[in-house]
N, C-alpha and C positions, 0 to 999 in steps of 0.2 A: 145215389145218396144225396140228400139235401146238403147244400153248401151254405156257408156263412159268408155273406157278401156285404162289403162296406161301400157305400156310394157317397163320395165326398168331393163334389165339384165346387169350383168358384162360380160366381155369377157370370152370366153372359151379358156383358156390359151393354146397357141401353135396351136390353130385351127382356131377360128373365132374371129374377133373383136366384141366388145359390139354392135356396130351398125349393123354388119352383123347378129348377133344373134337376135337382135330385129326385123330386117327386115324379117328374116325367120319365126319367131314366128308369126309376124303380117300377113304374107302371108297365113299361115295355118289358123289363126283365120278368116281372110276374106273369105276363102273358105267356112266356115260354116256360118258366120254371116256378110255378106257384108255391111249391113246397120249400123253397130256399128261404133262409132267414136273412132279411135285409135290414141293415142299419144305415140310416141316413144321417150324415154329419156334414151339413153345408159349411163351406169354408170361405175365408176372405183374407186379404193380405194388407188391410188398411184402407183400401180403396172402396169403390162402390160395393155395397152389400155388407159392409163390416157390421153395422148395427143389426142387420138380420141374422148374420152368422153368430154373433155374440149372444143375441137373445135366444137363439135356438140351443146354444150350448150351456147357458146358465139358468138353472131353475130359479124362479123368483125375480127374474129381470123385469123391470117395468119401463115402458116407453112413455116419454113425456113430450107432449106437443107444446111448443113455445109460441105458436102463431107465426105470422109472417116475419121473415128476416130479410136483410139486404142480399139479394142474389149477386152473382159475380159481375153482372152487367148493370147493377143498380136497381133492377126491377125486383119487387118482392117475391119471395119464394118461401114455402113452408119450412120451418125449422123444428128439429126434434133431437132428443138425446135419450140415452138409455141409462137407467139407474140399476146398478148391481148391488147385491147385499154387501154391507160393509162400507157404504158411503162412496163407492166408486161410480164415477160418471164416465160413460163412453160417448164420444162425439165423432162424427164422420165428416171430414172436409167435403167429400164428394156430394154429400146429401145437401149441404147448404151453399157450397161454392164450386160445384163441379162443372166440368167442361160442357156436358150436355145441356146445362141450364142457360147457356149463352144463346141469344137470338142470332147474333152475328159475332164471329170471332174478333177479339180485340186484345191482342197480346200485351199491349202497353198499358191498358187501363183496367183490365179485369182485376177484381179485388177479392180478398178473403174476409171482408168485413162481416159477412153473414156468419162465418164460422166463429168469429169473436163474439157475436151476439148470442149464439147458441151456448158457447162456453160460459159467458157471463150469466146466462139463465141457470145453467147447472150449478155454478158456484153460489149464486144467490139462493138456490134451493137447498144448499147445505152440503154439496159434494165435498168430500175431504181428500179425494185423489182423482186424477184425470187420466183417461186413456184417449188419445187423439189419433184417429185413423187418417193417415195422409196418403192420398193417391187420387188420381182422376181430376186434378185441379185445372181450372181455367186460367189461373193467374201465374205471374212470375213476380210476386211482390214480397217474397221473403217473409210472409205472414204479417207484413206491416199493417194491412187493413184490420186483421184480427187484433193485433197488439194495440192499435189505436183505440179500438172499442174498449180494451181492457185498461186504458188510461195512459198508455205511453204516448207522450206528446212529441211529435216530430215536426219541426218547423223549418221554414226557408229563411233566406236573408232578410225578408221583411217581417219575420216573426210570425208569419201565417202558417197554419197547419198545411202540410203538403196534401195534394190531391191523391185520391185512391189510385192504385196501380203501380206496376213496376217502374214506369218512367219517372214517377214522382220521387223515387228514392234518390235519384241523382241530385235533387235540389235540397236535400236535408243538410242543414248546417248546425242544428241543435237538437238534442234528445233530452227530454225532461222526464224523469221517472217519479216525480213527486206524487202524482196521483195514480201511479201504475199499480194495478191489482197484484198482490204477491201470489206466487204459486201456492196451491193448496198444500197443507201440511204433509199430506201423504205422498206428494210428488206427482210428476207428470211423465207418462210414457208415450212416445211417439211411434206409431206403427207404420213402417215403410216397406215398399216392395222394390226399392232400388238402392244401389250403393254409391250413387253419383255424389261427387263433392259439390260445393255451392257454385263455384265459378270455374272458368277455363273450358277447354275443348270437350271435356266430359261432364261439364256442369249443367245446372238447371236450365239456363237459357239455350245453350248450344244443342243439347240433346232433345229437350222437350219443347222448346220455344216454337219450332216450326209447326208442330201439331196443334198449337194454340193460335196459329195464324201469323207468327212472326216471320218477317222477311229476313234475309241475311243481315241487312243493315240494322233491323230492329233487334235481332239476336245480339249483335255487338253492343247496341245501346243498353239492352237489359243486363248483359253480363257486366258492363262497366258500372251500371247502377247498383247491382247486387254487391259488387266489389266495394263500392263507396259505402254502402249500407253496412257491410261487414267491418269496414274500418271504424265506423262510429260505434257499433254495438260491441265489438270485440268478439272473441270466440274463434274456434278453429274452422275456417272455411274449407279446409282440405279433408276434414273427417268424413269417412264413408257415410252416405245417407243424408248429409246436410243439404244436398240438392233436391231432395224429395219434395214433391208438390210445389214446384216453383220456388224452392228455397225456404218453404215454410218450416221445414225441419230445423234449418239453421236459426231462423228467427226465434222459435220456441226454445231451442237448446241454449241459445245465447242469452235471451232475455229472462228465461225462467229456469234454466238449468235442467231442462227436460232430457230424458234419456231416450236415445234412438234404439229401436229394436226391430228386427225383421217381423213384419206382420204375420207371415205364414207360420213362423215358429210360435208366436204368441197364441194364435188361434188353435194350432194343433195341440198345444199344452192345455189351453182352456177347455177344449172339448175332449181331452183324454184320447186323442186320435192315435197316438203312437201305440198305446196299449190295445186299442180297438183293432188296429191293423194287425198287430202281432198275433191275434187270435182268430184272424179271418182266413178264408180260403182264397178270396178274390177281392181286389180293390178296383173300383171304377171311379176315376176322377175326370175332370173336364174343365174347359174354359172356352171363351169365344174364339180364340185363335191360338193354336198350339204351334209355336215356332221355336227358334233357337233361344230366344229370350226367356222362354218358359222354364228353361233348365238353369237359369242364373238367379235364383232367389225367389222365383215365383212359386205359387202354391203347388201347381201341378208337378214341377220339378222336385220340390221338397217331398211330396207324397210318393212319387215314384221311387225316390231314394229310400224312403221309409219302407216301402213294400219290398224293394230289393234286399235291404238289410234283413228283413223278416222272412225272406223266402216265400213271399206271397205273390201269386199271379196278379198282374195289373194291366189295366187298359185305360185309354184316354178317348173321350168323346168330345169333339170340338166343332165349332162352326166351320173352321178351316184348319187344315193340317199341313204344315210345311216342314216341321222338324223331322229329322231322320234319326231315330233312336233304336229301332228294333223292337220297340214296345207296340203291342196291339193298339190300333187306333181306328176310329170311325169318324169320318168327316160328314157333317150335315150337308155341306155344299155338294159333295159327291152323291150322297143319298138322294137329295132333292133335285139335283141337276143344275142348280145355279145358286149364287148367293141370294138373289132376290127371292127365289122360291123357298130357300131355307129360312129366310128372315120373315116370310109371310106367315108361317105357322111353325115357329121354332119348337113349341112343345110337342107337336105331332111328330116332327122329325127326331126329336130327342127320344120319344117313345119308340120309334122305329130303330134307332141306334141302340137303345137299351135292350130291345128284343134280339138284335144281332149280337150284342155282347153276351147275352145269355147263351146263345147257340155256340159262339166261338170261343168264349173264355171258360165256360163251365167244364 
C-alpha cells in the first residue's frame, strides 16, 4: 500500500540547505517506492537556513536583496531579508554575520554589524514586525554591532564609539539612546536553538566561545565584557536563551523588548508540521550531526517527539550519528566510508540514505 511520508530535515550546515536535503532524500525514497505520497517540509531553528525554510512554508513570501553589508570580520557580504504577508520581515543572523563567513576566527572582534544593516533595510522598507533568526554566529558581542547600526551609541571614557566585537563591550561607560531606532510596532521575535543564559559557566562565552576561536583566557574576558554590558543595558541575564548567538538574544531583548522563542517550535507552527505529521505514516528528519544535543531543543529532537506523540514511524538521516535513541538512523559517513567522502557529494549520499530509509522504514 502507498504510504504518506513527511520529509522534514534541518539544513546540513555549510553544505546543503534544508530544501536541498529534503529533495535529495525524497529522490532516493522515490527510487525505491515511487507510489508513496511525499510531503517535503524543510525546517530551521533560527540558524542557517531559516530564510529558506520560512520562504518554503509561507506562500507569497518575497526575498529582498539589500546589497553588500558588513560581514562578521569586516569584509562585505551579501545581505537579504524575507518579506511575509502582513508586514512581517524575517532576517537571519547566520546569513549576514555567521561563523562560516569568517576568513580567520576572531572571537574578540567579530561583529553583528551586518545583521543590523539588514534589519535597518527591512525597517526602512516598511516592515511593521520582525522575526530574527539567531544561530550560527561568529561573534560574542551581545548584538552590540547590530544595535550600533540601529542608533544605539556606546562610548568609552574618551567619548569615542567603542570598536566592534565583544572585547569592546568592556570599555563602555556611556549608552545614549537618543537616536536609537524604536522596535517596530508589531514587535520583535527572536528564534533561538539554545536555552543558555547570557553569562556564567553555561553562558554565551563559556559554551560557544571556543568554537569561535576563543582561548580560555579570551572566554573569561568575553564573559566579563558581556556582564558589564548587561549592567549597562539592564535586563535579565539569567533568562533562558539570552546567551543565544553570542548574547545577541540578550541585546535585542534588553534594548528592544524582543521576545525569545524556540526556533524549532516557531517553524513547526508556521509550516503546519504538527498536523502534517499527525496524518502521516512515516517521518524522515535529519541534520548534519545527530548527537545528544539534538534532543535538547533542536529541530530533530522536537520532530521525533511530535512523531512519537502521533504514533508515527520516524527516522533520522545525518552526516554523523552519535546519539543513542532507539530511533532508526542512517549515517552518511558510514554509508560513504569517511567524513571526507560524505562531504564530497553530500546530495548523492543523502539520496542513498533516502533509498535505504524507504526499504527499512516502510
